[in-house]
N, C-alpha and C positions, 0 to 999 in steps of 0.2 A: 505495499500500498502505502504510495508516494505521503510523504510529509511535509509542507512549506513553513520552516524558520528562520524564514526573511525576507524580503522584499525593500532593496532601498532602492533609493534615486542616485544616479551619479549623475558628477559635471556634463557639461555642456562640451563636446569638443568633436570641430569640424563641423557644427550646425546638427550636430546627431546625438540626442539625446537617451541614454542608457536606462533600463530597468534591470536591474537586477535581482533574479532571485534565485534564493538557495533553500535546501531542502534533501531530504530525504526524499529518491529515486528510486526500489525495489532493494529497498537496504546500503545502498548504496550514497555519501556525501557527494552533492553536487549544486555548478551552479549553472546559469544561463541569463543569457541577456537579451529585452527586447530591447530593439530597437528604437524609435520615433524620430525615424527624419522628414523633413517638409519638403517635400521633393519642392516646392515653390522655388528652393534656393539653388536648383537645380540646372536654373534654365538660361539656353543659349540664346531662343531669341523669342520677341514677344510683338504681338498683333494689342489693338484699343478696341476695346468696344466704348462708345461715350451715346450719350441725346442727341448730340450734338458734338461735330469737332472733332470725332476720334477714328478711327480704322473702318469701324463697322458699327453698323448700329445695331446688329443685334447679338446674339453671342454665336449663334446657331452659324451665321454666314462669314463671326472670323472662325468657326474651331471648323468650317468646309473648308476655306481658302490654306490653310492650315496642311501638306500632302508629302514631307517631308519626313516628319517626326521620327525618330526612331528613341533609341534608350542614350542612345552617344549626340542626340542632337534634338535638347527638348526644349517646347517650348511652355509661355503662358499666352493665355488672355484675361489682359487687363480689362477690368468693367470698372468704369466709374461709377459712381451713384446715379444712382434711378432703381424702375420695377419693370424688368423686363418679363411681359407676359409672351411663355414660349417654351416648346419643348425643348432639352436641351441632349443632345446627343454626345457625351464626349467618345474622343478619341485618345488612344496610348501614347504619354509620353506626352501628353497638352494639358497643361491642370489653368484652374481657375483664379483669379485674385483678388477679390475686391478692391478697389485703390480708395474706396470714403477714408481711411485706416477705426475705421467704428463698425463690430457686427452688425450687418440688417442694411449699410445707406447701401452697401447693391445686393439687387433679391431678384430673384426671379419665382416668378409664381403660376402656376396650371391649374385648373380645375377638370382634366383630362391626363390618364396618360402616367407618364413617365416626368414629372420636372426636370429631373437629371440622370439622364439613363449611364455607367458606365461601364466600359467596352474590357471585354474580359481578354480582349488580346495585350496588352501591356497594363503598366499602373501609370494612375494620374490621379490628381488631389484639387480638393479646392480650399481655397484658405479667404478671411474673412467675409463670407462668404451668403445669404440669407438665403436659403431653398420652401419655397411659402405651397402647400401643398391646399386647397379647398374640394368639392364634391367626392370624386372617384381616384380622386390625383395619387399617386406617390411620392413624394418629396425627394427618392431616393432607388437606384435598384439599381441592381447588379444580375449580371444571370451567373445561371453554371456553367461551368467549364476554364473557369477562372484559376491559377497558381499565381496572380499578381496580388502587390499591394498596390492600398489602397491608402490616403491620408489627409482627414478631413480636420484644420487649426481652424480656432477658433471661429467657427461657422454659427450657423441656428442653420434648425431644422424648423417647422410646425406646419400646423394644419389647425382650421377650424372651419367648423360647415356646421348649420342647424338641425339632427336627423341624420348627418350623415357618419359612415364609419373608413380606413382603410387601412393598410400597413401602409403605416408612417416613411419608411425606414425598408426595404427586404432587400438580404443581401444572401444568394446563391453559394457565395465562393469565395477566393481570394482571401487577403487577412485585408482587415477593413479596421484601420485608425482614428480614434475620434479625441483629439485633442484639444480640453476647454470648451467645446461647445455648449451651445443652448438648445434644448430639443421640447418644444410644446406640444399639445396636442390638446385640443379643448371642443368636443361632439357636444350641443345643445340639444332640446327635447327630446324626442322619442323615432323610431321608425316602425315596422311591422317588423314582427319577426326577433330569432335571438342571434345579433349576431354581434364579432369579434371585432378588435378593434389593438391592437397593438401598432408600438410606437416604435419598437425594433420587431420584423419578423425573421432569425439566423436559422437558414433553413440549408439541404445542400449538404458541401464539408466547410463552410465559411467559417472560417474564425474571427474573434472581434475583442476588440480593445478599446475601453472606456477611461479617461484619465485625467481627470478636472472635471466633466459633463457635469449637469445640470440638466435634469428629466422632468418637466413637472406634465401634469394629463390627470383630465374632467372628463366624466361621463354622464351622462344622469338619465338615459335608458334601463328601464327597472330591470328589463330580463336582455338587457347584455353583458360580456364579460372581458373587461381592461384587463389587456398582460401589457407591463412596461417592457419587456423584456422579453418572447418568446423561441423557443431554441425546438425550433421544431422537427429537423431535420443530420441534426449536427453530428455526421460520424466522425472523423480525423482532426478535426474543428479544433480551438482551442477557443478561452476566454477568460481575458485576463482585467476586471473592474478594478478603478481605484480611485481612491479619493475623488468620488463624485458623487455627490444626494439624486433622489430620488421624491417625488411625492408625486401621491395618485388619489384621488377619489374618484370613488362611483357611489351607484345606488345598488347594486347589484354584486356582482362576484370581482375582486380584482386583486390581481396578483404583480407583486414586483420583479419576478425572475421563476417563467414556465415552462421545464425542460421537460422534451419529450422523445428526448436521441440518447446513444449511449456519448460515454465520454470519463474522461477523468482528469484530462487539464481542463480545472476550473477554476482561478484563484479571486477571489470578491476579496477582498483588505482595502479598509479606511475609508468606511464609506457610511451616509444618511442615508437610512431606510426607514419613508412615513408614509404610512397607507392609514384613510380614515374613511370608513364610508358615511352612509343615512339610517341608520339602527337595521339593516337590508342585509342582506346576502351571505356572501365570504368572503374576510382578508387573510389571503398567506403572500409571506415576502416571500420564501422557496416550497414551490412548489414541484417536487421530482416525482415524475410520472413513468424516466424508464429506470430499466432492473440492475441494469449499468451504468446508471450515470453514479456519480462522484460530486459533491463539489465542499471545497476548503474554504473557510468563513471565518476573516481573521481582522479582529478590533474593527470591530461593523457596530452604529448605534440603528439598533430594528426596532421601530414602534407600528402597529398595528392596532387598532383600535377602532369604534362607533360601526364595526359591523356584528350580526349579528354573534358569527362565529369569526375571533380573531386568531391567527396561527399565526405561530413565529415560522413552522414549517408543515409539509406533507408531504411524507416520503414512502415514495412504495415500498412494495415490499424489496429486499433484496438492493438496493439502490443504499447511500448513503451522505452523509454527512455530517461531517467532523465541524465545529463552530471553537475559533481560539480566541478570546478576549472578547467577545460580544460583549455589550448590553442589550440587550432580551425586555424589550414590555408588547405584551401579548395575552393577555387574558385569558386564552382557551389553551396553549402551550403549544404544541406540535400532536400531528393525524399523520396515520396510514401507519404500515407494518415495519418499516424498512428501520437502517441501524441509524440515532442521532448519537453524537457524544460530543461534548459540550465538556472544553477541556479552561477551568479557571474562566468562565462565561458568564457574566449576573444571569440573574433570568428572574424580570420585576424586580429586582434590586437588591437578590441572593447570591452569592457565590456557588455554581455547581464544577465540580470538580471534574466532574461525569456525568453524562445520562445513563446510571448506568446499573441500575438497581432492582433486583423480585421480590417481596415475601411473599410468603401464600401460605395457608393453614390446611389442617384437617381439622375440618365441620362436624363431619361424621363419626371417625375412631372407629375401635372394631378391630384391629390389623392385632391379628396374635403376634409380640414380640419375641417369643419364648420358642421358638423353632429352629433346630439342627441344621434347617438350606437356609434359612434366613429372608425378609418381607421385605418390602421393598412400602414407604411408608405415603400413600397416596396423600396430595394437597390437592384441594377440591374447592379452594376457596380463592381468587389469587387477593392481596391487600393493596399491591402495588406492579406493579407490573409495565418496566420501562420500554423500548421495540428493541434492544437488541435481541430482547429475549424471549423465547418461544416456550408452551406450556399451555396444558388444556386440562380443565376441571373436568373431563369424562372422557378423553380418551389417552392412556397411557398416563394419569394423575399427576406421576409419582416423577416420571420426567421433568426436567427444565434445559433446555438446548439455546446454548450462546453461539450467537454469530462472527462472533470476535476473539480472535489468537488473546489469549492472554491472562494475567494471576487474577484470581476473585479470588475474596477475602469471602468467606462462609461460615453461616451460622444455625446453629439449630440443636433445637431440645427434641423428644419425642421421650410425652409420657404416658404410663402404662398402669396399669393394676394389676398388683398382684397377682395370681389364683391359687398360690399353696402357699405359705409361710419360708419360707429363704430362698426365693426366685435370683436369678442375675440375670441380667441383657444386656446385651453389649450394640453399639450402632458404632456406625462407621458410613462415610460416602463410598460410591460406586461410580466409576466413569466407564459409559459408553455400555454398561447390562453388565461389564465381563470382568472389568477391573478393582480390586481395591484401592480410594488414593492413599497412601502411604501418611502418617502423623492425621487422620482422625477421626482414630477409635475413643470410643468414651464406652463405657462401666458404671453400670449401677445396680443395688440391688437388694431387697425390701425382705425384712425377716418375718415381715406379719404381713399372712394372707387378709386381701379387704384394703391395704393401703396403699396410694398411689406410688411412683418411685419416675424420679424424671433421668434421663440422659441425654447432657450436655457437653458444644461444642462448638470449639474458635477454632475456623485454622485457614491456613493460604494454598490454594491448590493452581496449577497450568493445568486452564484447557483449553483447545485446539473449536476454531470456530467450526462451529456443526456435531462439537459431542454433548450429551447432554450427560448430568448427572443425578445420583439419586443419595434417599438418606436409608441404608439398610439395617434390619433392628434381625438380633437374634441368639441365639440363646448364652449366656456368657457360663452357668451351671451344669448340673448333675438332675437340676427339678425339671419335671416336661411339663408340669400343667397347665394349660391355654393361659396368659397374660397378655387381653389384649387394651390396643393405646386407647385415653381417653379422648373425646370429641372433645376439640378446639385450643388441644393442649400441646398437638405440634404442629412442629412452625418449621419453617428457612427463609434466611435471611440471603441473599449473595450479592453483591459488590465486586466490580470492575475496578482497582485499583492501580492496575499498569498494562496498558492494552501494548501489543507488539506489533 
């Protein structure tokens, strides 16, 4: 399992800003860097677009005039202040740069199609450009098939429409880097049916990186769903989100990050997530639907409030969320059957070293604890069960299965009633149905018939993923009279204290 221990920002070197990531990958300590290049710093040729006085009066005509751009001969289209209503199809190695010095002074807008479409055949980027969509338009679109990098620096992407819905930014391939961008999505009123509003729709094999961005989105339709980021088909791509702010408001279901695709390279650090509702729907910061997915969440502030259900995360079975030093406020905690591990994270102001405890007890009793072969104690009531454990109150209720390798602190108590004088009972922990765990045995005796006695122990046990543990009771002396467990007096408590 990959573990991220440090993410730092290196100094600028030749117009390249490095994000250094250090961690444990496959059991080995390693580091790698993500380069944040400003592609507009590398052009050799320029053409201008202006409402008057420029080389061209539309952005598309300026792009179309460039026929010899290559990786070694880059162009920039300098866009002077004004609003340009058109659909822009970019070319490889041709960047767009707003010349007003302020984000949004140079703006592109349209109400249908793709306001800006990126080329799959080569890299390009935008700098200080605002892209505004209305109606059914997408602000930014990249189709499948690209293996190139795209960078958007100090840009604005926005959508505003009464009763409208769209995918504001739709990326299906390549590596897209958003740096210091502001993204706004506003849908007022209602429309027919239950519709999805996606600020970012990431699918295909796309990788995406957000650094220092601000994302605000709100919808008013009570049967619609708002996803600030949805990964619908991410395969080999990565996700890196650092030092950004997300705020979502909706009258139905709202999710900050909705993952429906496999992958483990998702690092989310030092962000601010805030979801607010209108006393309806479900709010979820991290919704992980794919069983092969994993998120590393580090030092984020997360607040989910004013929905019918306010969840920090919803993790599908076999998926995993690793939370390190997050500050979490979410009234209903977590949902789903997947693994959630909190390492020194605060949950509603309380420190949680790990979200990894289970306590169950035997409400029925009646198990003979004085047999020669030994019997497992069934636990048919769960008092506490975190997501990393599997246990059933009715099917093999004696078994507690773990979903992570690690060192577990296990305490148990077995209370039994002596069926005769001088009964001795011995208890121990059994792993995987066959192996007695060393140094887990306890012994107790009762000299008087009809009187209770208890076996108790606390011990440390190494367990591997998928292994189950049971509490066994067997005869410890020569008296053979049945001595049954007492209802509501036998229990087990398990905690993960060191994960592997």
